[in-house]
C-alpha positions as CSV (number, residue, x, y, z in Angstrom):
1,M,-19.2,32.2,35.1
2,T,-19.2,35.9,33.9
3,T,-22.6,37.0,32.7
4,T,-22.7,37.9,29.0
5,L,-26.3,36.7,28.5
6,T,-28.9,39.2,27.5
7,F,-32.6,38.6,27.8
8,P,-34.6,40.3,25.0
9,C,-36.9,42.2,27.4
10,T,-39.5,44.5,25.7
11,K,-40.0,46.3,29.0
12,C,-43.7,45.8,28.9
13,G,-43.9,45.4,32.7
14,A,-46.2,42.4,32.5
15,C,-44.0,40.4,34.9
16,C,-44.1,43.3,37.3
17,R,-47.9,43.6,37.1
18,H,-48.5,39.9,38.1
19,V,-46.0,39.1,40.8
20,N,-48.9,37.5,42.8
21,L,-49.1,34.6,40.4
22,S,-45.8,33.0,41.4
23,P,-44.6,31.9,44.8
24,L,-41.2,33.2,43.7
25,T,-42.4,36.7,43.4
26,A,-45.5,36.9,45.6
27,Y,-43.5,38.7,48.3
28,L,-43.2,41.7,46.0
29,D,-47.0,42.1,45.7
30,R,-48.2,45.5,47.0
31,G,-51.7,44.0,47.4
32,D,-53.0,44.2,43.9
33,G,-50.7,41.9,42.1
34,I,-48.3,44.7,41.1
35,C,-44.7,44.8,42.4
36,Y,-44.0,47.4,45.0
37,H,-41.1,48.6,42.8
38,H,-42.9,48.9,39.5
39,N,-43.5,52.4,38.1
40,T,-46.9,51.8,36.4
41,T,-46.6,55.0,34.3
42,E,-43.2,54.3,32.8
43,H,-43.2,50.5,33.2
44,T,-39.8,50.7,34.8
45,C,-38.3,49.3,38.0
46,T,-37.6,51.9,40.7
47,I,-34.8,49.6,42.2
48,Y,-33.5,48.2,38.9
49,T,-29.8,48.1,39.9
50,E,-30.7,46.5,43.2
51,R,-33.6,44.3,42.0
52,P,-34.1,40.8,43.4
53,E,-32.3,37.8,41.8
54,I,-35.7,36.4,40.5
55,C,-36.0,39.6,38.4
56,R,-32.5,39.2,36.8
57,V,-33.2,36.6,34.1
58,D,-29.6,36.0,33.2
59,V,-28.4,35.7,36.8
60,Y,-31.3,33.4,37.7
61,F,-30.6,31.2,34.7
62,E,-26.9,30.9,35.6
63,K,-27.6,30.1,39.2
64,H,-30.5,27.7,38.9
65,Y,-30.9,26.4,35.3
66,Q,-27.7,26.4,33.3
67,T,-26.9,22.7,33.9
68,Q,-30.5,21.7,33.0
69,I,-31.4,23.8,29.9
70,T,-29.8,25.9,27.3
71,W,-29.9,29.7,27.4
72,D,-31.9,29.8,24.1
73,D,-34.5,27.4,25.4
74,F,-34.7,29.3,28.7
75,V,-35.3,32.5,26.8
76,K,-38.0,30.8,24.7
77,I,-39.8,29.6,27.8
78,N,-39.6,33.0,29.4
79,L,-40.9,34.8,26.3
80,I,-43.9,32.5,26.3
81,A,-44.5,33.4,30.0
82,C,-44.1,37.1,29.1
83,K,-46.8,36.8,26.4
84,Q,-49.1,34.9,28.8
85,L,-48.7,37.6,31.5
86,N,-49.3,40.4,29.0
87,D,-52.4,38.7,27.6
88,L,-53.9,38.8,31.1
89,D,-54.2,42.6,30.7
90,V,-56.1,42.5,27.4
């Protein structure tokens, strides 16, 4: 399947600031919960074009979830997670 899905990312960086909270991303933790590759000033990924599969929402959906859930529902769930992660910083 060719990827044409687009996740409505706001580029807030919350998922990159809390990689320690998931066993799927914990290996990216630089020791303070923040991803090794997260630019904390600009909220960008320093390895964006080579980022891990778990960081590629569309690819991760297609590889692991497309037979279990719709893209729209997957996006809704991920947006809830985004908000929860962002709320941790308030």
